[in-house]
N, CA and C of each residue as an Amber inpcrd file, in Angstrom:
protein
   714
  14.6330000  22.6890000 -15.8340000  14.0270000  22.3130000 -14.5480000
  14.7530000  23.0340000 -13.4230000  14.0150000  23.6500000 -12.5600000
  14.6120000  24.3460000 -11.4250000  15.1000000  23.3370000 -10.4010000
  16.4230000  23.4180000 -10.1060000  16.9740000  22.5360000  -9.0840000
  17.5970000  23.3310000  -7.9460000  17.2660000  24.6460000  -7.9160000
  17.8360000  25.4830000  -6.8630000  16.8290000  25.7570000  -5.7530000
  15.7340000  24.9760000  -5.7280000  14.7140000  25.1520000  -4.6980000
  15.1110000  24.3550000  -3.4610000  15.0770000  25.0320000  -2.3160000
  15.4260000  24.3850000  -1.0630000  14.2280000  23.6200000  -0.5090000
  14.4780000  22.5540000   0.2380000  13.3690000  21.8110000   0.8580000
  12.5290000  22.7330000   1.7560000  11.2230000  22.5790000   1.6610000
  10.2850000  23.3590000   2.4790000  10.3770000  24.8660000   2.2140000
  10.9300000  25.2340000   1.0600000  11.0510000  26.6530000   0.7580000
   9.6750000  27.2380000   0.4700000   9.4460000  28.4240000   0.9680000
   8.1420000  29.0690000   0.8340000   7.9530000  29.6310000  -0.5720000
   6.7410000  29.5090000  -1.0820000   6.3660000  30.1130000  -2.3620000
   5.6160000  31.4170000  -2.0980000   5.8300000  32.4220000  -2.9690000
   5.2330000  33.7510000  -2.8000000   4.3360000  34.0800000  -3.9920000
   3.2390000  34.7580000  -3.6980000   2.3810000  35.2600000  -4.7630000
   2.9340000  36.5910000  -5.2550000   2.3860000  37.0740000  -6.3830000
   2.8390000  38.3610000  -6.9370000   2.6150000  39.4960000  -5.9440000
   1.4760000  39.4810000  -5.2700000   1.1770000  40.5320000  -4.2890000
   2.1750000  40.5030000  -3.1300000   2.4890000  39.2910000  -2.6480000
   3.4430000  39.1760000  -1.5460000   4.8310000  39.6380000  -1.9770000
   5.2270000  39.2970000  -3.2170000   6.5380000  39.7270000  -3.7200000
   6.5840000  41.2530000  -3.8260000   5.4960000  41.8490000  -4.2890000
   5.4480000  43.3020000  -4.4130000   5.6510000  43.9750000  -3.0560000
   5.0010000  43.4180000  -2.0090000   5.1650000  43.9740000  -0.6620000
   6.5710000  43.7190000  -0.1320000   7.1320000  42.5460000  -0.4530000
   8.4620000  42.1900000   0.0410000   9.5360000  43.0660000  -0.5860000
   9.4260000  43.3070000  -1.9000000  10.4500000  44.0650000  -2.6180000
  10.1960000  45.5740000  -2.5190000   8.9470000  45.9480000  -2.2740000
   8.6190000  47.3640000  -2.1750000   8.3330000  48.0030000  -3.5150000
   7.7410000  47.2380000  -4.4250000   7.3580000  47.7570000  -5.7360000
   5.9090000  47.3730000  -6.0040000   5.3340000  47.9210000  -7.0570000
   3.9460000  47.6220000  -7.3860000   3.8430000  46.2710000  -8.0950000
   2.6700000  45.6630000  -8.0110000   2.4520000  44.3670000  -8.6570000
   2.7060000  44.4220000 -10.1610000   2.2730000  45.4780000 -10.8930000
   2.6040000  45.5480000 -12.3230000   4.1080000  45.5770000 -12.5790000
   4.8770000  46.2050000 -11.6660000   6.3360000  46.2310000 -11.8210000
   6.9150000  44.8380000 -11.6240000   6.3390000  44.0510000 -10.6940000
   6.7850000  42.6610000 -10.5090000   6.6020000  41.8900000 -11.8120000
   5.4370000  42.0330000 -12.4330000   5.1830000  41.3300000 -13.6870000
   6.1230000  41.8190000 -14.7940000   6.4080000  43.1260000 -14.8130000
   7.3200000  43.6830000 -15.8170000   8.7240000  43.0930000 -15.6470000
   9.2320000  43.0710000 -14.4040000  10.5510000  42.5010000 -14.1560000
  10.5870000  41.0170000 -14.5240000   9.4880000  40.3010000 -14.2200000
   9.4290000  38.8870000 -14.5680000   9.5130000  38.6800000 -16.0670000
   8.8510000  39.5270000 -16.8520000   8.8990000  39.4290000 -18.3080000
  10.3050000  39.7070000 -18.8350000  10.9920000  40.7010000 -18.2320000
  12.3660000  41.0200000 -18.6620000  13.2830000  39.8410000 -18.3740000
  13.1500000  39.2480000 -17.1970000  13.9910000  38.1000000 -16.8430000
  13.7280000  36.9240000 -17.7810000  12.4830000  36.6110000 -18.0300000
  12.1480000  35.4880000 -18.9150000  12.6300000  35.7520000 -20.3420000
  12.5540000  36.9960000 -20.7690000  12.9950000  37.3310000 -22.1270000
  14.4780000  37.0550000 -22.3050000  15.2330000  37.1300000 -21.2110000
  16.6770000  36.8890000 -21.2740000  17.0480000  35.4720000 -20.8520000
  16.0570000  34.5900000 -20.6180000  16.3450000  33.1840000 -20.3540000
  16.1630000  32.7280000 -18.9200000  15.6100000  33.5910000 -18.0520000
  15.4120000  33.2140000 -16.6550000  14.2440000  32.2300000 -16.5510000
  14.3680000  31.2760000 -15.6150000  13.3240000  30.2700000 -15.4190000
  12.5820000  30.5350000 -14.1170000  11.2530000  30.5460000 -14.2090000
  10.3930000  30.6300000 -13.0360000   9.6170000  29.3310000 -12.9110000
   9.2860000  28.9850000 -11.6740000   8.2640000  27.9560000 -11.4930000
   6.9360000  28.5280000 -11.9530000   6.1030000  27.7110000 -12.6170000
   4.8580000  28.2310000 -13.1620000   3.7060000  27.3020000 -12.8230000
   2.5620000  27.9350000 -12.6130000   1.2920000  27.2300000 -12.4930000
   0.4310000  27.7160000 -13.6480000   0.5170000  27.0250000 -14.7790000
  -0.0970000  27.5260000 -15.9960000   0.7020000  28.7080000 -16.4950000
   0.0420000  29.8860000 -16.6240000   0.7450000  31.1110000 -17.0400000
   1.1570000  31.9580000 -15.8500000   0.8410000  31.5130000 -14.6610000
   1.1270000  32.3020000 -13.4530000   2.4830000  31.9370000 -12.8840000
   3.2990000  32.9430000 -12.6220000   4.6280000  32.7220000 -12.0420000
   4.5130000  32.4320000 -10.5580000   5.3870000  31.5280000 -10.0990000
   5.4860000  31.2070000  -8.6750000   6.8800000  31.6350000  -8.2310000
   6.9430000  32.5080000  -7.2560000   8.2120000  33.0930000  -6.8240000
   8.7320000  32.3910000  -5.5750000  10.0660000  32.1930000  -5.5420000
  10.7440000  31.7010000  -4.3390000  11.7620000  32.7600000  -3.9340000
  12.5150000  32.4680000  -2.8630000  13.3890000  33.4860000  -2.2980000
  14.4510000  33.9460000  -3.2840000  15.0040000  33.0320000  -4.0880000
  16.0310000  33.4320000  -5.0600000  15.4470000  34.3480000  -6.1310000
  14.1670000  34.1480000  -6.4750000  13.5230000  35.0340000  -7.4490000
  13.3520000  36.4360000  -6.8740000  13.0300000  36.4940000  -5.5790000
  12.9070000  37.8070000  -4.9300000  14.2340000  38.5450000  -4.9780000
  15.3520000  37.8090000  -4.7590000  16.6680000  38.4300000  -4.8500000
  16.9460000  38.9870000  -6.2400000  16.4860000  38.2660000  -7.2890000
  16.6730000  38.7420000  -8.6570000  15.8680000  40.0120000  -8.9010000
  14.6340000  40.0620000  -8.3810000  13.8120000  41.2610000  -8.5400000
  14.4190000  42.4620000  -7.8100000  14.9860000  42.2150000  -6.6300000
  15.6410000  43.3040000  -5.8840000  16.8330000  43.8300000  -6.6740000
  17.5860000  42.9100000  -7.3120000  18.7360000  43.3330000  -8.1170000
  18.2850000  44.2150000  -9.2810000  17.1710000  43.8510000  -9.9250000
  16.6450000  44.7020000 -11.0020000  16.1790000  46.0480000 -10.4650000
  15.5780000  46.0250000  -9.2740000  15.0880000  47.2700000  -8.6820000
  16.2200000  48.2410000  -8.3950000  17.3590000  47.7130000  -7.9150000
  18.4460000  48.5640000  -7.4420000  19.5300000  48.8280000  -8.4810000
  19.4460000  48.1950000  -9.6690000  20.5240000  48.3470000 -10.6420000
  20.5470000  49.7310000 -11.2510000  21.7460000  50.1640000 -11.6340000
  21.8970000  51.4120000 -12.3690000  22.1880000  51.1430000 -13.8410000
  22.3110000  49.8570000 -14.1950000  22.5470000  49.4670000 -15.5770000
  21.2190000  49.3300000 -16.3030000  21.2460000  49.1750000 -17.6260000
  20.0160000  48.8120000 -18.3370000  19.4430000  47.5110000 -17.7930000
  18.1490000  47.4260000 -17.7010000  17.5140000  46.2660000 -17.0780000
  17.8610000  44.9620000 -17.7920000  17.9590000  44.9910000 -19.1070000
  18.2840000  43.7680000 -19.8480000  19.6930000  43.2810000 -19.5260000
  20.6520000  44.2230000 -19.3480000  22.0240000  43.8100000 -18.9960000
  22.0550000  43.1310000 -17.6300000  21.3610000  43.7290000 -16.6660000
  21.3020000  43.1170000 -15.3360000  20.5830000  41.7860000 -15.3880000
  19.5140000  41.7030000 -16.2040000  18.7790000  40.4420000 -16.3270000
  19.6770000  39.3350000 -16.8750000  20.5220000  39.6610000 -17.8500000
  21.4340000  38.6550000 -18.4060000  22.4020000  38.1420000 -17.3450000
  22.9040000  39.0460000 -16.4900000  23.7930000  38.6270000 -15.4020000
  23.0580000  37.6960000 -14.4440000  21.8080000  38.0240000 -14.1290000
  21.0270000  37.1890000 -13.2130000  20.7370000  35.8270000 -13.8360000
  20.5000000  35.7850000 -15.1420000  20.2660000  34.5050000 -15.8290000
  21.5360000  33.6440000 -15.7770000  22.6800000  34.2980000 -15.9840000
  23.9570000  33.5620000 -15.9050000  24.1700000  32.9830000 -14.5080000
  23.8460000  33.7730000 -13.4720000  23.9800000  33.2740000 -12.0990000
  23.0300000  32.1160000 -11.8410000  21.8150000  32.1990000 -12.3720000
  20.8640000  31.1050000 -12.1690000  21.3350000  29.8280000 -12.8490000
  21.8710000  29.9580000 -14.0780000  22.3610000  28.7680000 -14.7800000
  23.5020000  28.1070000 -14.0090000  24.3580000  28.9290000 -13.3920000
  25.4350000  28.3630000 -12.5810000  24.8730000  27.5950000 -11.3940000
  23.8220000  28.1340000 -10.7670000  23.2110000  27.4220000  -9.6420000
  22.5560000  26.1250000 -10.1060000  21.9300000  26.1640000 -11.2690000
  21.2330000  24.9770000 -11.7510000  22.1970000  23.8720000 -12.1750000
  23.4390000  24.2640000 -12.5600000  24.4070000  23.2470000 -12.9610000
  24.9730000  22.5050000 -11.7720000  24.8680000  23.0640000 -10.5610000
  25.3700000  22.3950000  -9.3580000  24.3360000  21.3740000  -8.9210000
  24.6990000  20.0980000  -8.8270000  23.7220000  19.0770000  -8.4170000
  23.2990000  19.2810000  -6.9740000  22.0490000  19.0730000  -6.7080000
  21.5080000  19.1880000  -5.3580000  21.1040000  17.8230000  -4.8690000
  20.9880000  17.7060000  -3.5660000  20.6340000  16.4280000  -2.9560000
  19.2060000  16.0430000  -3.2890000  18.3470000  17.0120000  -3.4220000
  16.9420000  16.7160000  -3.6400000  16.4000000  17.5980000  -4.7490000
  15.6160000  17.0520000  -5.6570000  14.9940000  17.8150000  -6.7350000
  13.4920000  17.7520000  -6.5700000  12.8760000  18.9400000  -6.5700000
  11.4260000  18.9920000  -6.4250000  10.8050000  18.6940000  -7.7750000
   9.9370000  17.7600000  -7.7970000   9.2320000  17.4010000  -9.0220000
   7.7780000  17.7740000  -8.8640000   7.2890000  18.6630000  -9.7750000
   5.9000000  19.0710000  -9.7720000   5.2530000  18.4450000 -10.9820000
   4.3940000  17.5240000 -10.7550000   3.7620000  16.7890000 -11.8460000
   2.4850000  17.4770000 -12.2710000   2.0930000  17.2420000 -13.4960000
   0.8340000  17.7610000 -14.0030000  -0.3130000  17.0330000 -13.3500000
  -1.4600000  17.7200000 -13.1970000  -2.6130000  17.1020000 -12.5370000
  -3.1680000  15.9390000 -13.3280000  -2.7580000  15.8140000 -14.5780000
  -3.2560000  14.6950000 -15.3940000  -2.4230000  13.4380000 -15.2090000
  -1.2660000  13.5580000 -14.5270000  -0.4210000  12.3690000 -14.2950000
  -1.1370000  11.4120000 -13.3570000  -0.8130000  10.1540000 -13.4500000
  -1.3650000   9.1410000 -12.5570000  -0.5290000   9.0630000 -11.3000000
  -1.0560000   8.3930000 -10.3090000  -0.3330000   8.2560000  -9.0540000
   0.9570000   7.4760000  -9.2380000   1.0570000   6.6850000 -10.3190000
   2.2700000   5.8960000 -10.5170000   3.4620000   6.7660000 -10.8350000
   3.2150000   7.9980000 -11.3700000   4.3120000   8.8990000 -11.7230000
   4.8020000   9.7240000 -10.5380000   4.1360000   9.6340000  -9.3790000
   4.5680000  10.3770000  -8.1910000   5.8400000   9.7640000  -7.6320000
   6.7220000  10.6210000  -7.0930000   7.9540000  10.0520000  -6.5020000
   7.6180000   9.2130000  -5.2710000   8.4530000   8.1780000  -5.0510000
   8.2410000   7.2950000  -3.9050000   9.0590000   7.7160000  -2.7000000
   9.9480000   8.6840000  -2.9100000  10.7660000   9.1590000  -1.7970000
   9.8900000   9.9940000  -0.8680000   9.7720000   9.6380000   0.3990000
   8.9430000  10.3950000   1.3480000   9.3510000  11.8620000   1.4370000
  10.6570000  12.1210000   1.3580000  11.1030000  13.5160000   1.4390000
  10.6070000  14.3380000   0.2520000  10.6690000  13.7250000  -0.9420000
  10.1670000  14.4180000  -2.1210000   8.6590000  14.6530000  -2.0220000
   7.9440000  13.6250000  -1.5440000   6.4980000  13.7870000  -1.3750000
   6.1950000  14.9060000  -0.3750000   6.9800000  14.9420000   0.7010000
   6.7840000  15.9730000   1.7150000   7.0180000  17.3560000   1.1340000
   8.0770000  17.4840000   0.3180000   8.3790000  18.7800000  -0.2910000
   7.2720000  19.2160000  -1.2370000   6.7660000  18.2410000  -2.0310000
   5.6780000  18.5770000  -2.9610000   4.4350000  19.0120000  -2.1960000
   4.1240000  18.2760000  -1.1200000   2.9590000  18.6180000  -0.3270000
   3.1110000  19.9980000   0.3140000   4.3120000  20.3020000   0.8080000
   4.5360000  21.6180000   1.4080000   4.3920000  22.7200000   0.3660000
   4.8820000  22.4270000  -0.8440000   4.7470000  23.4050000  -1.9170000
   3.2660000  23.6650000  -2.2250000   2.5100000  22.5630000  -2.3240000
   1.0870000  22.6960000  -2.6160000   0.3580000  23.4280000  -1.4870000
   0.7410000  23.1170000  -0.2520000   0.1170000  23.7860000   0.8990000
   0.3720000  25.2900000   0.8340000   1.6370000  25.6440000   0.5000000
   1.9510000  27.0720000   0.3940000   1.1590000  27.7380000  -0.7270000
   1.0020000  26.9700000  -1.8280000   0.2280000  27.5110000  -2.9410000
  -1.2310000  27.7350000  -2.5560000  -1.7840000  26.7410000  -1.8710000
  -3.1720000  26.8670000  -1.4270000  -3.3260000  28.0410000  -0.4700000
  -2.3460000  28.1910000   0.4370000  -2.4000000  29.2970000   1.3930000
  -2.3240000  30.6510000   0.6710000  -1.4030000  30.7220000  -0.3340000
  -1.2830000  31.9740000  -1.0830000  -2.5670000  32.2790000  -1.8560000
  -3.1510000  31.2100000  -2.4560000  -4.4000000  31.4030000  -3.1950000
  -5.5240000  31.8400000  -2.2650000  -5.5960000  31.2140000  -1.0820000
  -6.6230000  31.5810000  -0.1200000  -6.4570000  33.0330000   0.3140000
  -5.1870000  33.4260000   0.5280000  -4.9360000  34.8060000   0.9360000
  -5.3480000  35.7900000  -0.1580000  -5.0620000  35.4090000  -1.4100000
  -5.4630000  36.2720000  -2.5180000  -6.9810000  36.3600000  -2.6150000
  -7.6580000  35.2230000  -2.3940000  -9.1230000  35.2330000  -2.4310000
  -9.6990000  36.1190000  -1.3310000  -9.1030000  36.0220000  -0.1420000
  -9.5560000  36.8580000   0.9770000  -9.3640000  38.3360000   0.6480000
  -8.1700000  38.6360000   0.0400000  -7.8970000  40.0230000  -0.3210000
  -8.8870000  40.5230000  -1.3690000  -9.2040000  39.6510000  -2.3360000
 -10.1740000  40.0250000  -3.3610000 -11.5520000  40.2670000  -2.7500000
 -11.9510000  39.3900000  -1.8020000 -13.2350000  39.5670000  -1.1410000
 -13.2710000  40.8730000  -0.3610000 -12.1470000  41.1670000   0.3230000
 -12.0900000  42.4240000   1.0780000 -12.1560000  43.6290000   0.1420000
 -11.4190000  43.5090000  -1.0080000 -11.4550000  44.6130000  -1.9780000
 -12.8640000  44.8030000  -2.5230000 -13.5500000  43.6940000  -2.8310000
 -14.9150000  43.7910000  -3.3290000 -15.8460000  44.3930000  -2.2850000
 -15.6410000  43.9970000  -1.0140000 -16.4670000  44.5470000   0.0580000
 -16.2370000  46.0560000   0.2020000 -14.9410000  46.4610000   0.1230000
 -14.6380000  47.8970000   0.1950000 -15.2450000  48.6400000  -0.9860000
 -15.1610000  48.0120000  -2.1760000 -15.7240000  48.6450000  -3.3630000
 -17.2360000  48.7920000  -3.2390000 -17.9110000  47.7380000  -2.7460000
 -19.3600000  47.8130000  -2.5610000 -19.7330000  48.8900000  -1.5470000
 -18.9070000  48.9910000  -0.4820000 -19.1580000  50.0170000   0.5330000
 -19.0150000  51.4170000  -0.0640000 -17.9650000  51.5960000  -0.8780000
 -17.7500000  52.9060000  -1.5030000 -18.8790000  53.2420000  -2.4720000
 -19.3040000  52.2300000  -3.2440000 -20.4010000  52.4610000  -4.1910000
 -21.6770000  52.8350000  -3.4450000 -21.9420000  52.1090000  -2.3360000
 -23.1300000  52.4070000  -1.5390000 -23.0490000  53.8130000  -0.9510000
 -21.8570000  54.1850000  -0.4730000 -21.6910000  55.5230000   0.0960000
 -21.8930000  56.6030000  -0.9760000 -21.3460000  56.3450000  -2.1690000
 -21.5150000  57.3060000  -3.2590000 -22.9800000  57.4410000  -3.6440000
 -23.7000000  56.3020000  -3.6620000 -25.1290000  56.3540000  -3.9770000
 -25.8850000  57.1620000  -2.9300000 -25.5370000  56.9520000  -1.6450000
 -26.1960000  57.7110000  -0.5840000 -25.8890000  59.2040000  -0.7050000
 -24.6070000  59.5180000  -0.9900000 -24.2330000  60.9230000  -1.1410000
 -24.9630000  61.5470000  -2.3340000 -25.0760000  60.7710000  -3.4100000
 -25.7960000  61.2700000  -4.5830000 -27.2600000  61.5440000  -4.2330000
 -27.8540000  60.6210000  -3.4520000 -29.2460000  60.8070000  -3.0440000
 -29.3900000  62.0490000  -2.1670000 -28.4370000  62.2250000  -1.2340000
 -28.4920000  63.3900000  -0.3440000 -28.3490000  64.6790000  -1.1440000
 -27.3910000  64.6720000  -2.0890000 -27.1720000  65.8770000  -2.9030000
 -28.4030000  66.1760000  -3.7430000 -28.9760000  65.1130000  -4.3560000
 -30.1700000  65.3090000  -5.1740000 -31.3230000  65.8530000  -4.3320000
 -31.4720000  65.2720000  -3.1090000 -32.5430000  65.7440000  -2.2300000
 -32.3170000  67.1970000  -1.8240000 -31.0460000  67.5330000  -1.5300000
 -30.7380000  68.9110000  -1.1260000 -31.0310000  69.8840000  -2.2570000
 -30.6370000  69.4740000  -3.4740000 -30.8940000  70.3460000  -4.6210000
 -32.3970000  70.5150000  -4.8210000 -33.1510000  69.3830000  -4.7070000
 -34.6030000  69.4550000  -4.8640000 -35.2420000  70.3380000  -3.8070000
 -34.8050000  70.1690000  -2.5320000 -35.3640000  70.9940000  -1.4560000
 -35.0120000  72.4600000  -1.6450000 -33.7580000  72.7020000  -2.0590000
 -33.3370000  74.0880000  -2.2690000 -34.1380000  74.7330000  -3.3970000
 -34.3460000  73.9700000  -4.4740000 -35.1280000  74.5080000  -5.5940000
 -36.5720000  74.7760000  -5.1680000 -37.1180000  73.8620000  -4.3440000
 -38.4930000  74.0400000  -3.8720000 -38.6040000  75.2750000  -2.9860000
 -37.6230000  75.4440000  -2.0780000 -37.6380000  76.6170000  -1.2120000
 -37.4860000  77.9030000  -2.0290000 -36.6020000  77.8440000  -3.0280000
 -36.3870000  79.0250000  -3.8710000 -37.6590000  79.3990000  -4.6230000
 -38.3320000  78.3770000  -5.1650000 -39.5950000  78.6370000  -5.8690000
 -40.6490000  79.2150000  -4.9360000 -40.6850000  78.6880000  -3.6930000
 -41.6470000  79.2020000  -2.7240000 -41.3630000  80.6740000  -2.3970000
 -40.0640000  80.9930000  -2.2500000 -39.7010000  82.3900000  -1.9710000
 -40.0700000  83.2930000  -3.1470000 -39.8040000  82.7980000  -4.3520000
 -40.1320000  83.5940000  -5.5300000 -41.6370000  83.8340000  -5.6110000
 -42.4280000  82.7780000  -5.3660000 -43.8820000  82.9240000  -5.3950000
 -44.3630000  83.9000000  -4.3210000 -43.7460000  83.8150000  -3.1280000
 -44.1350000  84.7210000  -2.0460000 -43.8090000  86.1720000  -2.4000000
 -42.5950000  86.3960000  -2.9340000 -42.2120000  87.7530000  -3.3260000
 -43.1120000  88.2730000  -4.4490000 -43.4320000  87.3680000  -5.3910000
 -44.3210000  87.7720000  -6.4830000 -45.6860000  88.1820000  -5.9550000
 -46.2050000  87.4080000  -4.9960000 -47.5120000  87.7270000  -4.4100000
 -47.4510000  89.0480000  -3.6410000 -46.3490000  89.2410000  -2.8930000
 -46.2020000  90.4950000  -2.1530000 -46.1320000  91.6970000  -3.1030000
 -45.3800000  91.5280000  -4.2080000 -45.2920000  92.6140000  -5.1790000
 -46.6520000  92.8980000  -5.8200000 -47.4000000  91.8380000  -6.0720000
 -48.7200000  91.9980000  -6.6660000 -49.6430000  92.7620000  -5.7250000
 -49.6400000  92.3790000  -4.4290000 -50.4720000  93.0710000  -3.4330000
 -50.0540000  94.5260000  -3.3070000 -48.7310000  94.7570000  -3.2620000
 -48.2260000  96.1270000  -3.1440000 -48.6310000  96.9560000  -4.3570000
 -48.5160000  96.3700000  -5.5400000 -48.8980000  97.0820000  -6.7590000
 -50.3860000  97.4170000  -6.7530000 -51.2090000  96.4570000  -6.3490000
 -52.6540000  96.6960000  -6.2980000 -52.9900000  97.7790000  -5.2720000
 -52.2540000  97.7620000  -4.1440000 -52.4800000  98.7940000  -3.1150000
 -52.1320000 100.1760000  -3.6600000 -50.9560000 100.2720000  -4.3150000
 -50.5610000 101.5510000  -4.8970000 -51.5470000 102.0000000  -5.9670000
 -52.0020000 101.0430000  -6.7640000 -52.9590000 101.3830000  -7.8080000
 -54.2600000 101.9180000  -7.2190000 -54.7270000 101.2900000  -6.1170000
 -55.9450000 101.7370000  -5.4580000 -55.7680000 103.1320000  -4.8540000
 -54.5810000 103.3430000  -4.2450000 -54.3020000 104.6570000  -3.6690000
 -54.2670000 105.7340000  -4.7500000 -53.6180000 105.4190000  -5.8690000
 -53.5610000 106.3960000  -6.9570000 -54.9470000 106.6620000  -7.5230000
 -55.7540000 105.6060000  -7.5700000 -57.1240000 105.7750000  -8.0680000
 -57.9250000 106.6970000  -7.1460000 -57.7690000 106.4770000  -5.8260000
 -58.4650000 107.3330000  -4.8670000 -57.9890000 108.7790000  -4.9650000
 -56.6640000 108.9580000  -5.1160000 -56.1270000 110.3150000  -5.2560000
 -56.6730000 110.9700000  -6.5240000 -56.7270000 110.1740000  -7.5880000
 -57.2500000 110.7200000  -8.8470000 -58.7070000 111.1370000  -8.6920000
 -59.5110000 110.2980000  -8.0100000 -60.9170000 110.6350000  -7.8020000
 -61.0670000 111.8890000  -6.9570000 -60.2600000 112.0150000  -5.8890000
 -60.3090000 113.2070000  -5.0470000 -59.9240000 114.4510000  -5.8390000
 -58.8640000 114.2720000  -6.6700000 -58.4160000 115.4040000  -7.4650000
 -59.5010000 115.8360000  -8.4530000 -60.1340000 114.8490000  -9.0890000
 -61.2210000 115.1850000 -10.0170000 -62.3800000 115.8530000  -9.2920000
 -62.6770000 115.3880000  -8.0740000 -63.7650000 115.9930000  -7.2860000
 -63.4360000 117.4460000  -6.9440000 -62.1590000 117.7060000  -6.5300000
 -61.7440000 119.0660000  -6.2130000 -61.8240000 119.9640000  -7.4530000
 -61.4060000 119.3860000  -8.5970000 -61.4580000 120.1750000  -9.8290000
 -62.9040000 120.5280000 -10.1800000 -63.7960000 119.5340000 -10.0010000
 -65.2120000 119.7700000 -10.2940000 -65.7850000 120.8340000  -9.3640000
 -65.4190000 120.7690000  -8.0760000 -65.8960000 121.7770000  -7.1390000
 -65.3970000 123.1690000  -7.5080000 -64.1240000 123.2300000  -7.9450000
 -63.5650000 124.5170000  -8.3600000 -64.3020000 125.0510000  -9.5810000
 -64.6390000 124.1320000 -10.5100000 -65.3810000 124.5400000 -11.6910000
 -66.7740000 125.0640000 -11.3090000 -67.4210000 124.3500000 -10.3700000
 -68.7500000 124.7820000  -9.9230000 -68.6770000 126.1580000  -9.2790000
 -67.6820000 126.3610000  -8.4300000 -67.5180000 127.6550000  -7.7870000
 -67.2560000 128.7480000  -8.8240000 -66.4410000 128.3720000  -9.8410000
 -66.1350000 129.3390000 -10.8930000 -67.3890000 129.7260000 -11.6690000
 -68.2320000 128.7120000 -11.9380000 -69.4920000 129.0050000 -12.6430000
 -70.3760000 129.9310000 -11.8300000 -70.4510000 129.6700000 -10.5040000
 -71.2600000 130.5270000  -9.6330000 -70.7460000 131.9600000  -9.6600000
 -69.4180000 132.0890000  -9.5970000 -68.8190000 133.4220000  -9.6280000
 -69.1150000 134.1110000 -10.9530000 -69.0010000 133.2820000 -12.0450000
 -69.3000000 133.8900000 -13.3540000 -70.7590000 134.3680000 -13.4360000
 -71.6970000 133.5440000 -12.9420000 -73.0950000 133.9410000 -12.9710000
 -73.3250000 135.1970000 -12.1190000 -72.6980000 135.1980000 -10.9500000
 -72.8350000 136.3730000 -10.0670000 -72.3120000 137.6270000 -10.7500000
 -71.1380000 137.4410000 -11.4120000 -70.5290000 138.5840000 -12.0990000
 -71.4040000 139.0410000 -13.2630000 -71.9670000 138.0550000 -13.9590000
 -72.8420000 138.4230000 -15.0770000 -74.0970000 139.1680000 -14.5850000
 -74.6770000 138.7040000 -13.5000000 -75.8480000 139.3790000 -12.9350000
 -75.5020000 140.8020000 -12.5310000 -74.3440000 140.9310000 -11.9230000
 -73.9060000 142.2700000 -11.4960000 -73.7150000 143.1840000 -12.6920000
 -73.0740000 142.6140000 -13.7320000 -72.8260000 143.4240000 -14.9330000
 -74.1410000 143.8510000 -15.5820000 -75.1120000 142.9630000 -15.6080000
 -76.4200000 143.3000000 -16.1860000 -77.0840000 144.4080000 -15.3880000
 -77.0960000 144.3160000 -14.0590000 -77.7360000 145.3410000 -13.2400000
 -77.0260000 146.6820000 -13.4150000 -75.6570000 146.5340000 -13.5300000
 -74.8910000 147.7770000 -13.7080000 -75.2420000 148.4290000 -15.0390000
 -75.3750000 147.6330000 -16.0660000 -75.6800000 148.1560000 -17.3940000
 -77.0850000 148.7720000 -17.4010000 -78.0330000 148.1450000 -16.7530000
 -79.3970000 148.6610000 -16.6980000 -79.4440000 149.9880000 -15.9200000
 -78.6640000 150.0350000 -14.8370000 -78.6440000 151.2550000 -14.0250000
 -78.0480000 152.4200000 -14.8080000 -77.0610000 152.1320000 -15.6400000
 -76.4090000 153.1920000 -16.4220000 -77.3680000 153.7340000 -17.4890000
 -78.1790000 152.8920000 -18.0370000 -79.0750000 153.2910000 -19.1060000
 -80.2950000 154.0690000 -18.5670000 -80.5880000 154.1480000 -17.2820000
 -81.7260000 154.8690000 -16.7200000 -81.4440000 156.3630000 -16.6900000
 -82.4690000 157.2660000 -16.5090000 -82.2600000 158.7190000 -16.4500000
 -81.3660000 159.0970000 -15.2710000 -80.7770000 160.3100000 -15.4490000
 -79.8060000 160.7470000 -14.4650000 -80.3960000 160.9160000 -13.0850000
 -81.7350000 161.1980000 -13.0760000 -82.3110000 161.4160000 -11.7580000
 -82.3420000 160.1470000 -10.9450000 -82.1440000 159.1400000 -11.6330000
 -82.1710000 157.8680000 -10.9030000 -80.7660000 157.3080000 -10.6370000
 -79.7780000 158.2070000 -10.6970000 -78.3900000 157.7030000 -10.4640000
 -78.2210000 157.2060000  -9.0370000 -79.1110000 157.6590000  -8.2120000
 -78.9930000 157.1690000  -6.8290000 -79.1690000 155.6710000  -6.7480000
 -79.9880000 155.1690000  -7.6910000 -80.1460000 153.6980000  -7.7440000
 -78.8840000 152.9500000  -8.1280000 -78.0270000 153.6640000  -8.8800000
 -76.7710000 153.0250000  -9.2720000 -75.8910000 152.7340000  -8.0760000
 -75.8610000 153.7060000  -7.1690000 -75.0200000 153.5070000  -5.9840000
 -75.5610000 152.3980000  -5.0980000 -76.8920000 152.2560000  -5.2520000
 -77.4790000 151.2040000  -4.4250000 -77.0190000 149.8240000  -4.8440000
 -76.5580000 149.6980000  -6.1130000 -76.0560000 148.3900000  -6.5790000
 -74.8130000 147.9680000  -5.8150000 -73.9750000 148.9370000  -5.4970000
 -72.7060000 148.6270000  -4.8070000 -72.9250000 148.3680000  -3.3230000
 -74.1680000 148.8130000  -2.8730000 -74.4200000 148.5470000  -1.4710000
 -75.0460000 147.1940000  -1.2790000 -75.3800000 146.5660000  -2.3200000
 -76.0230000 145.2560000  -2.2090000 -74.9740000 144.2130000  -1.9840000
């Protein structure tokens, strides 16, 4: 039984002890387990440790020690046993909730101390509940913000993909029009070239016919009697 508790002494939650000592809450629980393993006594509410000022001093000693933690814990347990062996004027009695009112102490000072202890416990519990509510509110806010950011990113990706597809379709259409234009131009050039070739062929045929006619007249003129050679010269004058 803890008899080193001072009247009206404040009780601390694990979170408050962590802030007071300057360590993380898991480290507070770790130090508490080391102390209990070596025989240290804590006030308890079920499985939950209740810290008082002397317990905070023990945690600070573990935090600052250069020895193995178990060795320091044994020294702290020895110091606690020495304190517990010294009789105190008042002993705080914490009864189980199943006890009847007849088991409550009749000393007003003891009742006052128990009530103050309970008040501190209720205050610590309320503070923890408030902190949990605030943490949940912050978590909900972060989740909502992440959802909004995800929606914005998804929308941006969708819009970007849509714009990219539109650009691709536009470029494809432009290339198609350009290709059709070039094809039409090449077709027109081909038709003009074929027309020029045909005209050249026609002119060539005319020249060939003219040449053939000339050759025939020349041949006929050569085959006539010599007295008619004057007619031959007339061919060149035509």
